N, C-alpha and C positions, 0 to 999 in steps of 0.2 A: 929210918926206923919205920916199920909197918905194924899196924895193929888192926884188929877187927872192930868194926862198928856194926851194931845191930839196930834194926828198926822193923817193927812188925814182922818178925820172923826171918827177914832177909839179912844177909851178912854182906858187908863191903870190906875189902882189904884197903885200908887207908894209910897212905904215906904221909908223914907229918913234916911240914915245912915250917919250922918254928924259929929259924934264924933269918936275919936280914937277907943274907945271900941266897938261902933256899927259897925264900918268898919271892925275891927279885927274879930268880931263874924260873920258878914255877914249872909249867909244862912247856916252856919255850924250847924249841928244837926237837922235841919228841915227835916221833912219827904217828903215834897213836896212844890211846889210853884204853886198856882192855875193859870189857864189860865186867862189872863187879869190883872194879878198883877205882880209887879216887885219891886226890891230893888235897890235904887240909892245910890251908894257909892260915896261920894264927900267930899273932893277932892280924886281922885284915878286915877292912870295910870297903875296899874297892879293888877291882881287877880290870886288866886290859887284855886285849887279844893280839898285841903286836908280836910278830915273829911266830905266831901259832900256825900249825898246819891242819888243824881239825877243829870242828865246832864242839863246844862244851855246854853243859848245864852247870850253873852255879847255885849251890844250896847254901844260903846265908844262915849262920847259926849264932845263938847267944852263948854265953859262957856255960850254960847248963846243957848245951847241945840240942836245944829246941830250935826248930826251923822257924826263922823270921820271914824269909822271902825266898822264892825260887825264880831264878832267871834262866829261861830255857833257850837252848840253841844259839849261844853267842857265836857270831860269825868270825872266822879267822881274819886277822889284820884289822877289822873294823869294829869289833865288839867292845863294849865297855859296860860295866855294871857296878853300882854303888849301893850299899845298904848302911846308912848311918846308924850307929849304935850296935852294929854287928860285932861279935867277938871274932868270928872266923868265917872263911869261905871254903866250902867243900866242892872241889871241881870234879865233875863226872863227865864221861863221854856223853855227847848230845843224845837225848832220848832216854837216858838212864833214870832220870827223875820220874818220868812217866812210867817206865817199865816197873820201877819199884813202888809206884803209886804214892810218891811223897807228896805231902800237903803241909801247908803252914800250920804250925802248932804241934806237929809230931816231934817226938824226942828220940834222939839216938842214944844208945847205950854202948859204952866201951866194953869190950870183952877181952 
């Protein structure tokens, strides 16, 4: 299932990973993630980069979709990021958080 998320006028097509199996699989095995698209793992407070082929930014969200933390350019195979108390993790292609000018405290809106 995909839905639009909006932040400061920018739109992101977000795929929802809301089951154990979808969260476990995440982006593993995919060749790329297009600009303007993301994968929301929920609930989630930690991600790994095992079996990943490309770097990602992880935008940590609370239950109200407010940004708690941003982890930039996690490295394939080696990266790991945790955000205790997070409700979910929005995975974006590396550099997307900067391109969208995302900052802690901003709030996404579902559309």
